[in-house]
N, C-alpha and C positions, 0 to 999 in steps of 0.2 A: 584855614589858610593863613600862614604867617608871612610877614613882609620880608623881602631881601633888600638890603641897602648896598648899592654899588657906587663908590665915589660920591656919596652924598645924595644919590637918587634912590628913592624907595620904590621897589617893585613888588607886586603881589605874587607870591608863589602859589601855584595851583596844585602842587604835590608836596608831600611831606619831605623835610630835609633828609638827604641820603646818608646812609651809614657806611657806604663802601665806595672807594675810588679806584678806578682802573684805567687801562689803556687798550683800545681795540685795535687790532692789527689785521690788515688784509694781506695775506702772504703773497710775495712776488712770484712771477713765473721765473724758472731758472733752467735753462737748457731743455733737455727732454723730460726730465723727471719732475720739475716744478717744485722741488723741495728746498726749503731754507731752514737754517738753524738760528734761533734767537740765542745769542751767546751771553748777553747781559743787558740790563736796563737800570737806569738811575733816576731817582726823583730827588728833589731838593725840598726839605721839610724844616720849617722853623718851629723849634720846640721851646716854649717858655720854661723857665726854671720851675722845678717842682712837678713838671709833667712826667709821667711814666707810661709809656705805651708798649704793650706787647702785641705783636701782630705777625701775620704771615703774608708772604708774597705768593701770588698765584697767577697762572695763565690759563684762560679758558677760550674755547671757540665762542664766537659772537654771532648773533642773529639779528637782522634788522639794520636800521641806519646806524652808521658809526659816529654820527654827530650827537652831541648831548641834547637832551630835551625832546628827542624824537621817538622814544619808546623802545629802543633796542635793548638787548639783554644777553647775558652769558648763557650758554647752553652746554649740556653734557657734563661729564666728569672733568675735574681739573687736569689739564695737560701737564701742569707743574704745580707743586705746592711745597713751599719751604718749611723748615722747622720754625719754631717761634723765634722771632727776632725782637730785640729790645731797643727802644729809643728813650734816653734819659734827657729831660729838659736842661738846656744850657744857655738859654737866651741867645741862640744863634741858629743859622741855617746849617743843616746837616745833609751831606750828600749820601743818600741811602742807595747803595748799589747791590743788585741781586745778580749773582752769577750761577745759574743752574748747572750742576755737574753734567757734562755732556751736552748742554744746551737743550732747547725746546724745539722740536720739529714742527714747522709750519708748512702746510701744503697749499699750493695755488690751484684753483681759486678758493679763497677762504678768508674769513674775518676772525680776528682774535682780540682779546682784551688782556692787558697786563695790569695787575692791581695790587694794592696793599689793603689788608682788612684786619680789623680788630674784632670781627664778629664771631670768631670761634669762642664758644662759651667760656673756656678756661682763660683765654687771652682777655676777653671782655671783662671778666670779673677781676683780673689782676691789673687792669689799666685805669688810669685816672687823668683827667684834664683833656684839653683839646689843642691840636697843633694846626699850623698853616702850611700850605704847599706853594712853592714858587709857581707863578703863572705868567705866561707870555701876555702881550697886550690883550686885554679883555675883549671879547666878542669878535676877535679876528683869528685867522689861521695863517700860520707861517708856511712859506714854500717848502720848508724842510720838515714838515710835521707828519708826513706819512699819509696825509689825506684823511685823518680822523680827528679826534678831539677829546677833551676832558669829559669823563662820564662818572657817575656816582650812583650808589644805591642805598636806600634808607631801610636796610634790613635789620638794624639793631644787632642783637646777639643771636640771630637766626641765620646761620650760614646757608641753610638749604634754600632760603628765599633768594639768594644770589642767582640761582638758575630757574626758580619757579615763578618769578614775578618780573615784569619789565622794570628796568632801572628808572629811578625817579628823576625829576627835573623838568622845569618849564622853559628853560632857555639853553641856547648853545653858547656857553661861556667862552669858548675858544680852546686853547691848548695849554697843557701843563708844561712847565720847564723840565725837560727830561732828555735823556740820551739813551740810545739803544744801538747795539752792534749786531749785525746779522751776516751770515756767510751762506752762499748758495752751494748747490751740489757740484758746481764746477770750480769751487774754491774762490769765487769772487766775494768781496766784502762790501757792505754798505753800512754807513753810519747815519742814523737819524738823530738830529740835534736841534732843539729849539732854544737852548740855553743862551745862545748869542743874542736872541731877540728879547730876552728877559732883562729887566733893569736891575735885578738883584735884590729888589725890595718888595715888589708887588706880589700879593698872595691871595689865595682862596683858603678860607679858614673853616674851622669847626669839624676837623677830622679827629675822632677819638671818642672818649666817654666823659661827659655827655657830648653828643655830637653825631657826626656822620661816620658810620663804621667802615665804608669802603670807598676809596678814590682810585681812579685809573685813567689811562689814555688809550684812545683807539687809533688804529692805523688802517689805511686803505692803499696798499702799495701797488703801483702799476707794473707793467711788464719790464723785464730787465733793461731793454734798450732805452726806455724812458728814465729808469733809475740811474743808469750809468752816464747818461747825457747830463743829468742834473748834478751828478757828482756824489755827494755824501748822503743822499737819502732824504726821506720825507717824514721824520718824526717831529712833532711839535709838543711843547709843554706850555701850559698856561699857568700863570702865577697870580692868584687872587687871594684876598683876605676876606674871610667871612666874619663879621661881627655878630655875635650870637644875640639876636633879638627874636627869640622864639624860633630861631633857625639860622642858617648860614647868611653871611653878608659879605660884600666885596668892598675892598678899599685899597688904595695905594699909599 
């Protein structure tokens, strides 16, 4: 068990540092069909100079709690998987936007996770260094976060472990700084956005090699009447920095 440091406070981790980050989504009700399309999603990643990450964006169905640290996990085959994407370190935050061709169909009721992972064997071997992801205020959830939170999996270069084992974590760290756009089967649009709550500097770190292979965000979307009363949706992103002390750590 290695310690995690958050804003100078050391906490004992009960599980191994994760290697995968993702976002869990619970699809909204929509008209009579209850079908929504995830059109795009964006994460904000700080990449130090010299870092080279090769990764894939994926969307899976999710089973169990959508909050981090409660043992949920991805299930089934990927509903979407991108080709290999590349992030070169530039000592700056990079908005990484994924736009699946034709979108990703989400059916109510159901939970999903959107993630980026370096755990494909070829990607893992070609990557080096660790990056940090923008995080909304730690240990809190924003009204626009979609009802889920930041999740991760310590699967290393074993992509199959993403769906065969519960995702790791001992704490609910909150939300990643992210944005997603969805459209329902009646043509209505919803935007989930936690970036407004992000201070632009807070991060959660240690994604990459060595580090945690997969990071993501979960969503638990209510029925359309609730969504459209609230306005632009419920997606939250958390931004935390992990200092590597035998595992991830948080800092602002």
